[in-house]
LUMBANU-84327 format. One record per residue (C-alpha): residue number from 1; residue in three letters; y, x, z. Coordinates in Angstrom, 2 decimals. Example, Ala and Ser with C-alpha at 12.3 -4.5 7.8 and 13.67 -1.06 7.14 Angstrom:
# residues 2
+-----+-----+---------+---------+---------+
!   n ! res !   north !    east !      up !
+-----+-----+---------+---------+---------+
!   1 ! ALA !   -4.50 !   12.30 !    7.80 !
!   2 ! SER !   -1.06 !   13.67 !    7.14 !
+-----+-----+---------+---------+---------+
# end
This chain:
# residues 281
+-----+-----+---------+---------+---------+
!   n ! res !   north !    east !      up !
+-----+-----+---------+---------+---------+
!   1 ! UNK !   13.76 !   15.38 !    7.56 !
!   2 ! UNK !   11.40 !   12.92 !    5.88 !
!   3 ! UNK !   12.72 !    9.62 !    4.52 !
!   4 ! UNK !   10.23 !    6.72 !    4.50 !
!   5 ! UNK !   11.05 !    3.64 !    2.43 !
!   6 ! UNK !    9.29 !    0.36 !    3.17 !
!   7 ! UNK !    9.21 !    1.60 !    6.74 !
!   8 ! UNK !    8.49 !   -1.72 !    8.49 !
!   9 ! UNK !    5.45 !   -2.74 !    6.42 !
!  10 ! UNK !    1.69 !   -2.31 !    6.79 !
!  11 ! UNK !    1.86 !    1.26 !    5.47 !
!  12 ! UNK !    5.37 !    2.34 !    6.38 !
!  13 ! UNK !    5.08 !    1.47 !   10.06 !
!  14 ! UNK !    1.99 !    3.61 !   10.80 !
!  15 ! UNK !    3.34 !    6.33 !    8.51 !
!  16 ! UNK !    6.54 !    6.60 !   10.56 !
!  17 ! UNK !    4.43 !    6.72 !   13.72 !
!  18 ! UNK !    2.16 !    9.45 !   12.34 !
!  19 ! UNK !    5.06 !   11.60 !   11.19 !
!  20 ! UNK !    6.89 !   11.22 !   14.48 !
!  21 ! UNK !    3.74 !   12.06 !   16.43 !
!  22 ! UNK !    3.48 !   15.25 !   14.36 !
!  23 ! UNK !    6.98 !   16.23 !   15.44 !
!  24 ! UNK !    8.80 !   15.39 !   12.20 !
!  25 ! UNK !   12.35 !   14.08 !   12.03 !
!  26 ! UNK !   12.10 !   10.71 !   10.27 !
!  27 ! UNK !   14.53 !    8.27 !    8.70 !
!  28 ! UNK !   12.96 !    4.81 !    8.42 !
!  29 ! UNK !   14.41 !    2.79 !    5.54 !
!  30 ! UNK !   14.00 !   -0.92 !    5.01 !
!  31 ! UNK !   16.00 !   -3.83 !    3.69 !
!  32 ! UNK !   15.86 !   -5.37 !    7.15 !
!  33 ! UNK !   14.93 !   -2.63 !    9.62 !
!  34 ! UNK !   13.91 !   -3.62 !   13.12 !
!  35 ! UNK !   14.30 !   -0.86 !   15.70 !
!  36 ! UNK !   11.48 !   -2.16 !   17.87 !
!  37 ! UNK !    8.93 !   -1.43 !   15.16 !
!  38 ! UNK !    9.19 !    2.36 !   15.10 !
!  39 ! UNK !    9.02 !    5.08 !   17.75 !
!  40 ! UNK !   12.03 !    5.99 !   19.82 !
!  41 ! UNK !   14.15 !    8.69 !   18.24 !
!  42 ! UNK !   13.58 !    7.58 !   14.66 !
!  43 ! UNK !   16.74 !    7.18 !   12.62 !
!  44 ! UNK !   17.01 !    3.71 !   11.06 !
!  45 ! UNK !   18.74 !    2.89 !    7.81 !
!  46 ! UNK !   19.20 !   -0.43 !    6.06 !
!  47 ! UNK !   19.11 !    0.20 !    2.32 !
!  48 ! UNK !   17.67 !   -1.28 !   -0.86 !
!  49 ! UNK !   15.66 !    0.63 !   -3.45 !
!  50 ! UNK !   17.11 !   -1.71 !   -6.07 !
!  51 ! UNK !   20.37 !    0.23 !   -5.76 !
!  52 ! UNK !   19.85 !    3.99 !   -5.63 !
!  53 ! UNK !   23.47 !    4.74 !   -4.85 !
!  54 ! UNK !   23.22 !    3.03 !   -1.46 !
!  55 ! UNK !   20.49 !    5.54 !   -0.59 !
!  56 ! UNK !   22.70 !    8.57 !   -1.25 !
!  57 ! UNK !   23.91 !    8.96 !    2.37 !
!  58 ! UNK !   20.39 !    8.26 !    3.64 !
!  59 ! UNK !   18.87 !   11.03 !    1.52 !
!  60 ! UNK !   21.54 !   13.63 !    2.26 !
!  61 ! UNK !   19.81 !   16.57 !    3.93 !
!  62 ! UNK !   16.29 !   15.18 !    3.50 !
!  63 ! UNK !   13.36 !   17.45 !    2.60 !
!  64 ! UNK !   10.82 !   14.80 !    1.54 !
!  65 ! UNK !   10.79 !   11.17 !    0.36 !
!  66 ! UNK !    8.09 !    8.52 !    0.49 !
!  67 ! UNK !    8.62 !    5.81 !   -2.17 !
!  68 ! UNK !    7.11 !    2.37 !   -1.67 !
!  69 ! UNK !    7.99 !   -0.48 !   -4.02 !
!  70 ! UNK !    7.43 !   -4.11 !   -3.05 !
!  71 ! UNK !    8.29 !   -7.64 !   -4.13 !
!  72 ! UNK !   10.55 !   -8.01 !   -7.15 !
!  73 ! UNK !   10.92 !   -4.23 !   -7.37 !
!  74 ! UNK !    7.39 !   -4.17 !   -8.78 !
!  75 ! UNK !    8.61 !   -6.05 !  -11.84 !
!  76 ! UNK !   11.94 !   -4.48 !  -12.77 !
!  77 ! UNK !   15.18 !   -2.84 !  -11.79 !
!  78 ! UNK !   17.20 !    0.24 !  -12.53 !
!  79 ! UNK !   15.68 !    3.36 !  -14.05 !
!  80 ! UNK !   13.31 !    5.17 !  -11.65 !
!  81 ! UNK !   15.07 !    8.42 !  -12.55 !
!  82 ! UNK !   18.23 !    7.16 !  -10.81 !
!  83 ! UNK !   16.51 !    7.25 !   -7.43 !
!  84 ! UNK !   14.98 !   10.65 !   -8.10 !
!  85 ! UNK !   18.33 !   12.09 !   -9.21 !
!  86 ! UNK !   19.93 !   10.87 !   -5.98 !
!  87 ! UNK !   17.05 !   12.35 !   -4.00 !
!  88 ! UNK !   17.40 !   15.75 !   -5.69 !
!  89 ! UNK !   21.14 !   15.74 !   -5.12 !
!  90 ! UNK !   20.51 !   15.15 !   -1.42 !
!  91 ! UNK !   18.19 !   18.14 !   -1.17 !
!  92 ! UNK !   14.80 !   16.46 !   -1.42 !
!  93 ! UNK !   12.16 !   18.81 !   -2.78 !
!  94 ! UNK !    8.99 !   16.79 !   -2.19 !
!  95 ! UNK !    8.27 !   13.19 !   -3.16 !
!  96 ! UNK !    5.18 !   11.07 !   -2.49 !
!  97 ! UNK !    4.88 !    7.85 !   -4.51 !
!  98 ! UNK !    2.71 !    4.96 !   -3.44 !
!  99 ! UNK !    1.39 !    3.63 !   -6.73 !
! 100 ! UNK !   -1.77 !    1.63 !   -7.44 !
! 101 ! UNK !   -5.28 !    2.31 !   -8.65 !
! 102 ! UNK !   -4.60 !   -0.06 !  -11.54 !
! 103 ! UNK !   -2.02 !    2.27 !  -13.10 !
! 104 ! UNK !   -4.98 !    4.49 !  -13.91 !
! 105 ! UNK !   -7.69 !    1.92 !  -14.56 !
! 106 ! UNK !   -5.47 !   -0.54 !  -16.47 !
! 107 ! UNK !   -2.63 !    1.58 !  -17.95 !
! 108 ! UNK !   -1.48 !   -1.16 !  -20.32 !
! 109 ! UNK !   -1.31 !   -3.95 !  -17.74 !
! 110 ! UNK !    2.09 !   -5.67 !  -17.57 !
! 111 ! UNK !    1.55 !   -6.26 !  -13.85 !
! 112 ! UNK !    1.66 !   -2.52 !  -13.15 !
! 113 ! UNK !    4.11 !   -1.34 !  -15.81 !
! 114 ! UNK !    6.84 !   -0.68 !  -13.24 !
! 115 ! UNK !    4.60 !    1.55 !  -11.16 !
! 116 ! UNK !    3.52 !    3.37 !  -14.29 !
! 117 ! UNK !    7.19 !    4.02 !  -15.12 !
! 118 ! UNK !    7.76 !    5.42 !  -11.62 !
! 119 ! UNK !    4.72 !    7.67 !  -11.97 !
! 120 ! UNK !    6.08 !    9.11 !  -15.20 !
! 121 ! UNK !    9.55 !    9.59 !  -13.72 !
! 122 ! UNK !    8.15 !   11.35 !  -10.65 !
! 123 ! UNK !    6.13 !   13.71 !  -12.82 !
! 124 ! UNK !    9.20 !   14.58 !  -14.88 !
! 125 ! UNK !   11.56 !   14.90 !  -11.89 !
! 126 ! UNK !   11.15 !   18.61 !  -11.29 !
! 127 ! UNK !   10.24 !   17.88 !   -7.65 !
! 128 ! UNK !    6.95 !   18.65 !   -5.94 !
! 129 ! UNK !    5.23 !   15.31 !   -6.39 !
! 130 ! UNK !    2.09 !   13.58 !   -5.18 !
! 131 ! UNK !    0.93 !   10.16 !   -6.34 !
! 132 ! UNK !   -1.24 !    7.91 !   -4.16 !
! 133 ! UNK !   -3.23 !    5.23 !   -5.98 !
! 134 ! UNK !   -4.88 !    2.89 !   -3.46 !
! 135 ! UNK !   -7.14 !    0.04 !   -4.41 !
! 136 ! UNK !   -6.96 !   -3.34 !   -2.69 !
! 137 ! UNK !   -5.71 !   -3.46 !    0.91 !
! 138 ! UNK !   -7.81 !   -4.71 !    3.82 !
! 139 ! UNK !   -4.63 !   -6.36 !    5.08 !
! 140 ! UNK !   -4.75 !   -8.79 !    2.17 !
! 141 ! UNK !   -7.28 !  -10.60 !    4.34 !
! 142 ! UNK !   -4.40 !  -11.77 !    6.52 !
! 143 ! UNK !   -4.12 !  -14.49 !    3.86 !
! 144 ! UNK !   -7.25 !  -15.99 !    5.42 !
! 145 ! UNK !   -5.83 !  -16.07 !    8.94 !
! 146 ! UNK !   -4.55 !  -19.65 !    8.97 !
! 147 ! UNK !   -7.80 !  -21.24 !    7.79 !
! 148 ! UNK !   -9.89 !  -18.97 !   10.01 !
! 149 ! UNK !   -7.83 !  -19.99 !   13.03 !
! 150 ! UNK !   -7.86 !  -23.66 !   12.09 !
! 151 ! UNK !  -11.31 !  -24.33 !   10.67 !
! 152 ! UNK !  -13.20 !  -21.01 !   10.86 !
! 153 ! UNK !  -13.32 !  -20.76 !    7.08 !
! 154 ! UNK !  -12.26 !  -18.20 !    4.49 !
! 155 ! UNK !  -11.10 !  -19.71 !    1.19 !
! 156 ! UNK !  -10.91 !  -17.27 !   -1.72 !
! 157 ! UNK !  -11.95 !  -16.80 !   -5.35 !
! 158 ! UNK !  -14.74 !  -14.56 !   -6.68 !
! 159 ! UNK !  -16.80 !  -14.74 !   -3.51 !
! 160 ! UNK !  -19.44 !  -12.20 !   -4.47 !
! 161 ! UNK !  -17.34 !   -9.63 !   -6.35 !
! 162 ! UNK !  -17.18 !   -6.55 !   -4.14 !
! 163 ! UNK !  -14.40 !   -3.95 !   -4.07 !
! 164 ! UNK !  -13.88 !   -0.94 !   -1.76 !
! 165 ! UNK !  -10.71 !   -2.18 !   -0.05 !
! 166 ! UNK !   -8.80 !    0.34 !    2.06 !
! 167 ! UNK !   -7.26 !    0.13 !    5.50 !
! 168 ! UNK !   -3.49 !    0.70 !    5.08 !
! 169 ! UNK !   -3.61 !    2.89 !    8.19 !
! 170 ! UNK !   -5.71 !    5.33 !    6.16 !
! 171 ! UNK !   -3.14 !    5.25 !    3.35 !
! 172 ! UNK !   -0.44 !    6.04 !    5.90 !
! 173 ! UNK !   -2.41 !    8.96 !    7.31 !
! 174 ! UNK !   -2.98 !   10.40 !    3.83 !
! 175 ! UNK !    0.72 !    9.95 !    3.05 !
! 176 ! UNK !    1.66 !   11.80 !    6.24 !
! 177 ! UNK !   -0.51 !   14.76 !    5.26 !
! 178 ! UNK !    0.87 !   14.95 !    1.72 !
! 179 ! UNK !    4.46 !   14.68 !    2.96 !
! 180 ! UNK !    4.03 !   17.41 !    5.58 !
! 181 ! UNK !    1.56 !   19.90 !    4.14 !
! 182 ! UNK !    1.50 !   22.16 !    1.11 !
! 183 ! UNK !   -1.28 !   22.09 !   -1.46 !
! 184 ! UNK !   -0.82 !   18.56 !   -2.75 !
! 185 ! UNK !    1.90 !   19.06 !   -5.36 !
! 186 ! UNK !    0.99 !   17.78 !   -8.80 !
! 187 ! UNK !   -2.00 !   15.83 !   -7.50 !
! 188 ! UNK !   -2.92 !   12.17 !   -7.95 !
! 189 ! UNK !   -5.23 !   10.75 !   -5.30 !
! 190 ! UNK !   -7.25 !    7.55 !   -5.56 !
! 191 ! UNK !   -7.65 !    5.91 !   -2.18 !
! 192 ! UNK !  -10.43 !    3.45 !   -1.35 !
! 193 ! UNK !  -12.50 !    2.35 !    1.58 !
! 194 ! UNK !  -16.00 !    3.77 !    2.17 !
! 195 ! UNK !  -17.90 !    0.83 !    0.72 !
! 196 ! UNK !  -17.44 !   -2.19 !   -1.51 !
! 197 ! UNK !  -17.15 !   -5.52 !    0.29 !
! 198 ! UNK !  -16.90 !   -9.00 !   -1.23 !
! 199 ! UNK !  -14.75 !  -11.88 !    0.05 !
! 200 ! UNK !  -17.94 !  -13.44 !    1.39 !
! 201 ! UNK !  -18.70 !  -10.19 !    3.16 !
! 202 ! UNK !  -15.16 !  -10.08 !    4.53 !
! 203 ! UNK !  -15.65 !  -13.56 !    5.99 !
! 204 ! UNK !  -18.77 !  -12.36 !    7.77 !
! 205 ! UNK !  -16.99 !   -9.26 !    9.10 !
! 206 ! UNK !  -14.14 !  -11.41 !   10.44 !
! 207 ! UNK !  -16.69 !  -13.73 !   12.06 !
! 208 ! UNK !  -18.46 !  -10.78 !   13.66 !
! 209 ! UNK !  -15.13 !   -9.53 !   15.01 !
! 210 ! UNK !  -14.49 !  -12.96 !   16.54 !
! 211 ! UNK !  -18.10 !  -13.43 !   17.66 !
! 212 ! UNK !  -18.02 !  -16.73 !   15.78 !
! 213 ! UNK !  -19.40 !  -18.16 !   12.54 !
! 214 ! UNK !  -16.84 !  -18.06 !    9.74 !
! 215 ! UNK !  -17.81 !  -19.97 !    6.60 !
! 216 ! UNK !  -16.86 !  -18.95 !    3.09 !
! 217 ! UNK !  -15.48 !  -21.51 !    0.61 !
! 218 ! UNK !  -15.10 !  -20.33 !   -2.98 !
! 219 ! UNK !  -11.87 !  -21.15 !   -4.82 !
! 220 ! UNK !  -11.75 !  -21.32 !   -8.61 !
! 221 ! UNK !   -9.39 !  -19.00 !  -10.46 !
! 222 ! UNK !   -6.91 !  -21.70 !  -11.47 !
! 223 ! UNK !   -6.47 !  -22.94 !   -7.92 !
! 224 ! UNK !   -6.17 !  -19.38 !   -6.64 !
! 225 ! UNK !   -3.52 !  -18.66 !   -9.26 !
! 226 ! UNK !   -1.49 !  -21.74 !   -8.29 !
! 227 ! UNK !   -1.54 !  -20.69 !   -4.66 !
! 228 ! UNK !   -0.61 !  -17.05 !   -5.33 !
! 229 ! UNK !    2.30 !  -18.02 !   -7.58 !
! 230 ! UNK !    4.05 !  -19.36 !   -4.48 !
! 231 ! UNK !    4.71 !  -15.81 !   -3.23 !
! 232 ! UNK !    3.97 !  -13.37 !   -6.09 !
! 233 ! UNK !    5.46 !  -12.87 !   -9.59 !
! 234 ! UNK !    3.33 !  -14.33 !  -12.38 !
! 235 ! UNK !    2.36 !  -11.00 !  -14.04 !
! 236 ! UNK !    1.31 !   -9.59 !  -10.67 !
! 237 ! UNK !   -0.77 !  -12.70 !   -9.93 !
! 238 ! UNK !   -2.58 !  -12.51 !  -13.27 !
! 239 ! UNK !   -3.15 !   -8.77 !  -12.97 !
! 240 ! UNK !   -4.47 !   -9.15 !   -9.44 !
! 241 ! UNK !   -6.87 !  -11.92 !  -10.40 !
! 242 ! UNK !   -8.16 !   -9.84 !  -13.31 !
! 243 ! UNK !   -9.05 !   -7.03 !  -10.91 !
! 244 ! UNK !  -10.54 !   -9.34 !   -8.28 !
! 245 ! UNK !  -12.61 !  -11.29 !  -10.78 !
! 246 ! UNK !  -13.58 !   -8.69 !  -13.38 !
! 247 ! UNK !  -13.19 !   -5.23 !  -11.88 !
! 248 ! UNK !  -13.97 !   -2.21 !  -13.99 !
! 249 ! UNK !  -16.65 !    0.25 !  -12.81 !
! 250 ! UNK !  -13.83 !    2.62 !  -11.82 !
! 251 ! UNK !  -12.30 !   -0.08 !   -9.61 !
! 252 ! UNK !  -15.62 !   -0.62 !   -7.85 !
! 253 ! UNK !  -16.21 !    3.10 !   -7.29 !
! 254 ! UNK !  -15.78 !    4.62 !   -3.84 !
! 255 ! UNK !  -13.37 !    7.54 !   -4.10 !
! 256 ! UNK !  -13.93 !   10.70 !   -2.01 !
! 257 ! UNK !  -10.21 !   11.51 !   -1.78 !
! 258 ! UNK !   -9.50 !   10.03 !    1.67 !
! 259 ! UNK !  -12.33 !   12.03 !    3.24 !
! 260 ! UNK !  -11.30 !   15.19 !    1.39 !
! 261 ! UNK !   -7.75 !   14.98 !    2.70 !
! 262 ! UNK !   -8.37 !   13.69 !    6.23 !
! 263 ! UNK !  -11.71 !   15.34 !    6.95 !
! 264 ! UNK !  -13.23 !   12.00 !    7.92 !
! 265 ! UNK !  -14.50 !    8.89 !    6.22 !
! 266 ! UNK !  -12.03 !    6.03 !    5.69 !
! 267 ! UNK !  -12.31 !    3.02 !    7.96 !
! 268 ! UNK !  -14.61 !    0.18 !    6.92 !
! 269 ! UNK !  -13.37 !   -3.37 !    6.49 !
! 270 ! UNK !  -15.43 !   -4.33 !    9.54 !
! 271 ! UNK !  -13.56 !   -1.74 !   11.62 !
! 272 ! UNK !  -10.25 !   -3.07 !   10.35 !
! 273 ! UNK !  -11.31 !   -6.65 !   11.18 !
! 274 ! UNK !  -12.38 !   -5.68 !   14.69 !
! 275 ! UNK !   -9.06 !   -3.91 !   15.31 !
! 276 ! UNK !   -7.09 !   -6.93 !   14.06 !
! 277 ! UNK !   -9.26 !   -9.76 !   15.36 !
! 278 ! UNK !   -6.37 !  -11.27 !   17.30 !
! 279 ! UNK !   -4.70 !  -12.28 !   14.03 !
! 280 ! UNK !   -7.66 !  -14.57 !   13.29 !
! 281 ! UNK !   -8.42 !  -15.86 !   16.78 !
+-----+-----+---------+---------+---------+
# end
């Protein structure tokens, strides 16, 4: 059995689907699970990663665990080793952690200190571990949906700074492989899209998907920060803006890891936009 945390999100949902399609027994874990969002036959469990003890019955008899942290869990909480101890006690022998590219490119960043702590705990757990470090998500472009629908504009900072954002469906497919197959223990994979694309380029791709002109309006950093603080912790906002505005060469590099693992190139942002055009229509 494979336990998937964050099972109703942009990565967890397609991961559960991929594992189920491959014939795996899956337990989908979320704070607020919705049974309609996963395939029939999947076991659902409502649990919170902030309290490892409530996961003990969920992890009993599991072989593998996918760890995804979100929200306030990215900034603090109990020791990561607590969760891993509970997992080991339940029989888990393989763990895949969704981390972030920035834990490698910006190891001292406060915004990613929690993920760094989880990486270290996973490595010291005695389990077969794999760490996935994706860059920015294509799905972050959903933040543009309201203005695209209303005025056919994308409003964002750093209009011409390009990064190789990744389709979360590709992350999910990589996670499914590393959870199911041998040969990935002790490996850290950096996951990016196949090409760097700027916010201005994303606006064009969304427009092409809609067969409409979508204008780009550049936002200054201060205004972007004020907006992001409405739904993200301050250290995460500042760390994110640093990456978006002044990426390192490593953060702009296209990684070969997705293609190595899946045997195909990752999806482009334009492909993601075309597949999700209805969100912007």
